[in-house]
PASEPA-31617 format. One record per atom (N, C-alpha, C, O): residue in one letter; y negated, x, z negated. Coordinates in steps of 0.1 Angstrom, whole numbers, plus 5000, padded with zeros to 4 digits. Layout:
! residues N
aYXZ;...
This chain:
! residues 281
m932663636284;m931863696280;m930563636287;m930363546295;k929563726278;k927863716279;k927163806287;k926963926284;v926863766294;v925963856303;v924763836305;v924563726310;a923463896304;a921963886304;a921663926317;a922164036320;l920963866325;l920963866340;l919163916339;l918463816339;v918664026339;v917364056342;v917064056354;v917664136362;g916063976356;g915163946367;g915763796373;g916163766384;s915763726363;s916863616369;s916063486377;s916763396380;t914963476380;t913763426390;t914363466402;t914163386412;g915063586404;g914863646417;g915963576427;g916963506426;y915063656443;y916063576451;y917863636448;y918663556454;i918163686446;i919663706444;i920463676428;i921663676424;a919363656423;a920063626407;a920563476411;a921863476411;g919963376414;g920063276418;g921963256421;g922463176412;f922763306432;f923563306432;f924363416424;f925463446428;l923963476414;l924863516408;l925163446398;l926263456393;l924363376393;l924163266378;l924963186382;l925863156374;k925063146392;k926163026400;k927763136401;k928863066401;k927963226402;k929263286402;k929463306389;k930763306387;f928663316377;f928963386366;f929063246358;f929863236349;e928363126363;e929162986357;e930662956363;e931562916355;s930862966374;s932162966380;s933163016375;s934362966375;e932763166367;e933963276361;e934263206343;e935163236335;g933263116342;g933163076327;g932163146317;g932263136305;w931363216323;w930663326314;w929263256309;w928763156314;q928863326297;q927863266289;q926563356296;q926863466301;t925163296297;t924963336305;t923263386297;t922863286292;l922363486296;l921063516291;l920163516304;l920163616310;p919363416308;p918663496320;p917463566313;p916963526302;i917163666319;i915763766311;i914763756324;i915163786336;g913563726322;g912963716333;g910763736328;g910263736317;r910263736338;r908663736335;r908263586332;r907463566323;r908663486341;r908763356335;r909463256333;r910463296327;e909763116335;e910563016333;e911062996350;e910563016360;p912262946347;p912962946334;p913963026326;p914862976320;a913563166327;a914163256319;a914063196303;a913163136299;e915063226297;e915263216281;e914763326274;e914463316262;a914463446282;a913563536274;a912463646284;a912663726293;t911663616279;t910263686289;t910063836286;t909663876275;l910463906298;l910364036301;l909364126308;l909564156320;h908564166303;h907364236316;h907964366318;h908864386310;l907964446324;l908464576320;l908064686319;l908564786314;e906464636328;e905264716324;e904864726307;e903964796302;e905564666303;e905564656285;e906764626283;e906864516277;a907664676285;a908864736285;a909164726264;a909964656257;e908264816259;e908664846248;e907864726237;e907664756225;r907464606243;r907364466234;r908364426236;r908764366225;f909464406246;f910464286243;f911164326229;f910964436224;d911964196222;d912764156214;d914264226217;d915164156218;y914364356219;y915764376221;y916564326214;y917564296220;g916464276200;g917464206194;g917864086202;g918964046196;t917664046208;t917963956219;t919063986225;t919963906226;l919164096228;l920464166232;l921764156224;l922764166231;d921864136212;d922864106202;d923664066208;d923363976217;g924864096207;g926263996214;g926563976225;g927463896229;v925464106235;v925564076249;v926564176252;v926664286248;d927364116261;d928564196266;d927764286280;d928064406281;a927264256288;a927164336302;a925864256303;a925564136301;v924964396309;v923464306316;v923764386329;v924264496332;v923064266336;v922964316349;v921464286356;v920964176359;f921064426357;f919664446361;f919564486372;f919664596378;t918964306377;t917964356387;t916564366392;t916364376404;a915364356382;a914464316385;a914064476390;a914764576387;a913064466397;a912064556404;a911264526413;a911464426420;v909764606415;v909564556423;v909764626438;v909564746439;s909964546448;s910964596455;s910264646471;s910764736478;g909064576473;g908564586486;g908264736488;g907464786480;p908864826500;p908264966502;p907565006502;p907465116497;d906264906511;d904964936509;d904064956498;d903165036496;k904464826486;k903664806479;k903664926470;k902664976465;c905364996467;c905365096458;c904965236465;c905065336459;a904765236476;a903865366481;a902465336482;a901665426485;n901965216478;n900765216479;n899865206465;n898665226464;e900765156455;e900865106439;e901765176432;e902565126424;f901965316436;f902965416432;f903265406417;f904265366411;e901865456413;e901865466396;e902365316389;e903165316380;a901765206394;a901965096387;a903165066388;a903665016378;c904265086402;c905065026405;c906165116401;c907265076401;w905665286397;w906665386388;w907165326374;w908265316369;k905365256370;k905765216358;k906565136355;k907165136344;i906665016366;i907864946361;i909264946363;i910164916355;n909664986378;n910765056386;n911565156376;n912765156375;v910665256370;v911265366367;v911565376349;v912565366343;e909965406346;e909765396327;e910165246322;e910665246311;g909865126329;g910265036319;g911165016328;g910465016337;t912264986333;t913564986333;t914565086329;t915765046329;r914265226326;r914965296320;r914665316299;r915165376290;r913665216301;r913265176281;r914365086281;r915165106272;f914365006289;f915164816287;f916764916287;f917364956277;i917264946300;i918565036300;i919165096288;i920365086285;q918165176282;q918765266271;q918965176259;q919965186253;e917965096256;e917764996244;e919064896243;e919664856233;a919164866261;a920264766262;a921964836259;a922964766257;m922064986260;m923065056258;m923665126246;m924765166244;a922165126235;a922665146217;a923165026218;a924265006214;r922664946223;r923464796215;r924764726222;r925164606224;g925264876225;g926764866231;g927064786246;g928164786251;c925964716253;c925764696266;c926264716276;c925464766284;r927264716280;r927564786298;r926464716303;r926064606301;v925764826314;v924364816323;v925364826336;v926264896337;l924764716347;l925164686356;l923764736366;l922864656366;f923564836371;f921664846378;f921964826392;f922764896399;f921064696396;f921064696409;f920164816418;f918964826416;s920664896427;s920165046431;s920264986449;s920564876452;s919965076457;s919665046470;s920265136476;s920865216468;d920465156492;d920665226504;d919165326504;d919365446507;a917965276500;a917165366500;a917565506493;a917165606498;v918165516482;v918065636474;v919165746486;v919565866483;f919565686497;f919765796507;f918365906513;f917265906507;g918565996526;g917766026530;g917665906546;g917965786549;d916866016552;d916465956567;d917266076579;d916666166584;v918566046580;v919266166588;v919766086597;v920565996594;p919266136612;p919666036620;p921366056620;p921766176618;g922365946622;g923866016627;g924566046612;g925766096612;v923966016601;v924866046592;v924965906583;v923965826581;v926265876579;v926865746574;v927265826556;v927865926553;y926465716547;y926465736534;y927565716523;y926665706515;t928065716521;t929165716511;t928765736498;t927865806494;e929665646488;e929165696473;e929165866470;e928565916462;d930265936480;d929966036476;d928766146481;d928866276481;s927666066486;s926766196494;s925666196488;s925366106480;e924966276489;e924066356481;e922766236485;e922766166495;t921666226475;t921066126476;t919566166474;t919066196463;l919066166483;l917966216490;l915866156488;l914766196485;a916566056491;a915465956486;a913765986493;a912766026487;a913965956506;a912766006513;a911465946511;a910365996512;t911765776508;t910465706503;t910065686488;t910965696480;p908765656484;p908465636473;p909765546466;p910365596457;y910165396471;y910965266467;y911965396462;y911965426451;g912665446472;g913865526472;g913965616458;g914865626450;r912765676458;r912965786447;r912665676437;r913365716428;m912265596434;m912265506425;m913865486416;m914165516405;k914465426428;k915965386424;k916765516422;k917765526414;k916465606428;k917465726423;k916965756409;k917665766399;a915865766409;a915365836389;a915965736381;a916365766370;v916065656385;v917065546372;v918165586374;v918765616363;e918965606386;e920365646387;e920865776384;e922065796382;d919765876384;d920066016381;d920166016363;d921066076357;a919165926356;a918765946342;a920665916334;a921265976325;f920765806341;f922165746336;f923465786339;f924365756332;r923865866350;r924765926360;r926265996349;r926366096343;g927065906350;g928365946343;g927965886327;g928665936318;q927265816325;q927165756310;q928565636312;q928865606324;p928965606305;p930365526304;p929765406305;p930365316310;l928165356299;l927765196295;l926865166314;l926365046316;f926765236321;f926165266330;f927065256341;f928165306341;k926465176351;k927065186363;k926065126378;k925265036374;a925965136389;a925165106397;a925565076407;a926165166413;i925364936413;i925464926423;i924464906440;i923564826440;r924564966449;r923965036460;r923664916470;r924564876476;l922464856472;l922564696483;l921864786497;l920964876496;p922564726509;p921564726518;p920264616522;p919464596514;y920264576530;y919964406533;y920764316532;y921664306539;v920264216518;v921264136521;v920663996523;v919563956519;v921763916533;v921863836541;v922463636536;v923563586533;s921463596536;s921763456532;s920763356539;s919863406545;a920963216537;a920463166540;a918763156535;a917863106541;k918863206527;k917463236518;k916763356515;k915963366506;d917063476524;d916663586526;d915463586534;d915263486540;r914463716534;r913163686541;r913263616557;r912863516562;f914163726562;f914263676576;f914563596582;f914063556593;v916063546573;v917463386577;v916663286575;v916763186583;s915563286564;s915063206557;s913663146570;s913363026573;g912963276575;g911663256581;g912663216596;g912263136605;c913563256597;c914263256612;c914363036611;c913862966619;l915263006599;l915062896600;l913962776598;l914262656598;a913162816597;a911762746595;a911162766611;a910662666617;a911262846615;a910962866632;a911762786643;a911462756654;m913062746633;m913962666645;m913362506642;m913462416650;e912662476627;e912562346622;e911162286630;e910962176634;s910362426633;s909262366637;s908962396652;s907862386658;g910462456658;g910462476675;g909062616671;g908162586678;e908862666668;e907862806670;e908762936673;e909962926670;e908263026677;e908563136683;e908663236672;e907663226664;t909463336668;t909863436655;t909463556664;t909163546676;e909663676654;e909663826657;e911063886649;e911363866637;a911663946661;a913064056652;a912564186659;a912564206671;f912064286647;f911764376645;f913164466650;f914364446647;h912464596662;h913564696664;h912864766671;h912064746680;p913364906664;p915064906659;p914864906650;p914064996646;f915564796638;f915964786625;f917064786621;f917464666620;y918064866617;y919464846614;y919464926598;y919165026592;r920364776595;r921064846580;r922364806581;r922564756592;s923564826571;s925164776571;s924464666562;s923764686552;c924664576568;c923864416559;c925164376552;c926264406557;v924964316543;v926364236535;v925464086529;v924364086525;v926263986530;v925863876529;v926063866512;v926663956505;v925463746506;v924963756491;v926363686484;v926463696472;s927163636491;s928363606484;s929363736483;s930363746475;d928963826492;d929963936488;d929264036475;d930064116469;v927664016471;v927264076464;v927864036450;v928264116441;a927663856452;a928263796439;a929663856436;a929863896425;d930363876444;d931863866441;d932064016435;d932764046426;a931264106442;a931464256440;a930864246422;a931764266413;v929664216418;v929064196404;v930364146398;v930864226390;a930764036399;a931864016392;a932864056390;a933364026379;w933464136398;w934464256400;w934264346389;w934964366379;l933364396391;l932964526386;l932864436368;l933964446361;l932164386364;l932264346347;l933464326349;l933864426344;k934664256352;k935964226349;k936564396351;k937464406343;n936464506359;n936864616362;n936464716357;n936864816362;w935764726348;w934264796341;w935264976338;w934765086340;e936564946334;e937065036328;e938065096339;e938265216339;t938565026346;t939065116357;t938465166368;t939165256373;y937465136372;y936665156381;y935365306376;y934365286369;d935765406380;d935865536373;d934265576376;d933465606368;p934065586391;p932665566394;p931565566387;p931665526375;t930365606390;t929265536382;t928265446394;t927365366393;v928965506408;v928065406418;v929165296428;v930065366433;l929165166430;l929465146443;l928365106452;l927265066450;n929165146465;n927965096480;n928764946481;n930064946482;v927864806480;v928264706484;v927564706497;v926364696497;a928164716509;a928064746524;a928464696530;a929564646526;g928164666541;g929064586551;g929664666563;g928964746570;r930564646566;r931464746576;r930964746591;r931564776601;e929864706589;e929164746606;e927864706601;e927464636591;l926964806613;l925464816613;l924764716621;l924964686633;v923964656614;v923064526620;v921764566624;v920964646618;s921364516634;s920164496637;s919464386632;s920064296626;r918064356634;r917564206631;r917264106644;r916763996644;v917964216656;v917764146668;v919464056667;v919463936671;r920564126663;r921964106658;r922263986652;r923163906655;i921063956641;i921263876630;i920463726635;i920663616630;a919663756645;a918763676653;a919963586660;a920363476656;d920363666671;d921663606681;d922963576671;d923963546679;e923263586660;e924163526650;e923663386650;e924163286655;l922463386642;l921863256640;l921863156654;l922163036653;n921663206665;n921963126675;n923063096680;n923263006688;r924363176674;r925963116680;r925863036671;r926662946674;v925162996657;v925562916650;v925162796650;v925862686648;f923362806651;f922862666657;f922662656667;f921562616670;d923762696679;d923462586695;d922162686701;d921862646712;g921462786696;g920862876707;g918662786701;g917662776708;r918962756691;r917662676685;r916662806682;r915462776682;l916862906680;l916063006675;l915363056686;l916163086695;k914263066687;k913163136699;k913063256696;k912663256684;y913063366699;y911963516691;y912063636701;y912763656711;r911563686698;r910763836708;r911363936696;r911363936684;i911664026706;i911964156698;i910464246697;i909764256708;v910164276690;v908964326686;v909264506681;v910164556673;d908264576688;d908364696679;d907164766669;d906164816672;p908064726651;p906464756648;p905964806646;p905164776637;g906164966652;g905265116649;g905565166639;g906165126628;a904865266642;a905165366634;a904965376618;a905765436610;a903665316614;a903365306601;a903865206592;a903465186581;f905165116600;f905665016592;f907165106589;f907865086580;f907465216599;f908465296595;f908065426583;f908965506579;q907065436581;q906565566572;q907165526556;q907465606547;n907365386555;n908165436542;n909465326541;n909965286530;r909965296552;r911665256552;r911565346566;r910665376574;p913165356565;p914165416578;p914365316589;p914365196588;r914565386600;r914565286611;r916365206610;r916865096611;i916565316607;i918365336602;i918865426595;i918765546595;t919765296585;t920365356567;t921765266573;t921865146575;e922665396573;e924265356580;e925165366563;e925865456558;m924865256558;m926065306547;m927165236541;m927165106541;r928465346535;r930065296541;r930265296525;r929465356518;s931465246520;s931965216507;s933065296510;s933565296521;l933665366496;l935165436498;l936065356495;l937165366500;y935665256486;y936365126477;y936365006479;y937364936476;l935364966483;l935164846483;l936064736489;l936264626485;e936564806503;e938164696505;e939664796503;e940864776500;k939064866504;k940364926494;k940864896482;k942064876482;l940164886473;l940564796460;l940364596460;l940464506452;g940064606472;g940164406476;g939064356469;g939164236467;i937564436465;i936764326464;i935964246471;i935064166466;v936164266482;v935764176489;v936464186503;v936964286507;s936264046511;s936964046525;s936664136532;s935664196531;d937964166543;d937364256552;d937164226568;d937364276579;a936364086560;a936263996574;a934664066583;a933864126575;g934364056597;g933164136601;g932364036599;g932563926593;f931164086604;f929564016596;f929563876601;f929263786593;s930063866617;s929963726622;s930363606614;s929663506612;e931663626610;e932563566604;e931863526591;e931963416586;k931163626584;k930663636569;k929363556573;k929363436568;i928263576581;i927063516580;i927563366583;i926963276577;r928363346592;r928363196595;r929063096579;r929062976575;r929663206574;r930263086565;r928663106553;r928463016545;e927863216553;e926763166548;e925763086549;e925063036540;l925663056564;l925262946568;l925662796569;l924862696568;t926862786570;t927362646569;t928662566558;t928962446559;
């Protein structure tokens, strides 16, 4: 299989490239800068040489402006990248017979307290970033060459919060854990496994979307405590309420579940404590 990875220099992309290599797949990294083999600027998606996709079996599309505040404050510029350029690229890829796996987000759901969102839940997208992801999902929903995976916060040694905590441990400084701030966190190895599973089982997985979510609702405080379990209490942190302005563009709590992830054996059913320990040791 030949897989093009759009957004190949991003945080999750590095893990995906290693997974694809372990599967024996040929990869075509596409991104804004080296070491991408093909250069793509989504704000100018019409200028990309789409002949580059000839012979590609699947496109995994991870590229986006993902900062919720940036998407709100620079809405038009981010819409051009996250929606217009993204839709143009996906349309061109599908026209060439490529299957397209689009990275979406739990942000496509609303902010309704107590609601647990599944693949069947209505997408209300209360934030600018969520509206962008929803617009792409809606544009291609039901088309056989398109599927989307929705991600919550993805945890690894390289994610923004954990890497900041690890740096604080090294320096001996205190860090902050925003609270209340909960997501159905998933570890990055589960994301890589889910992507590979979907590419190998495309025809037999009927839904357009797959929620790649953990089975537990996890706070930043929980993550910090798990780090202290792994690293013998070396992390010094204080709990901080980030305030109303922080939550203007992101919900305090989003609880997402999958109807299929464990049922189909896509990832292991281990708890978050075990999974984060595996990622860090």
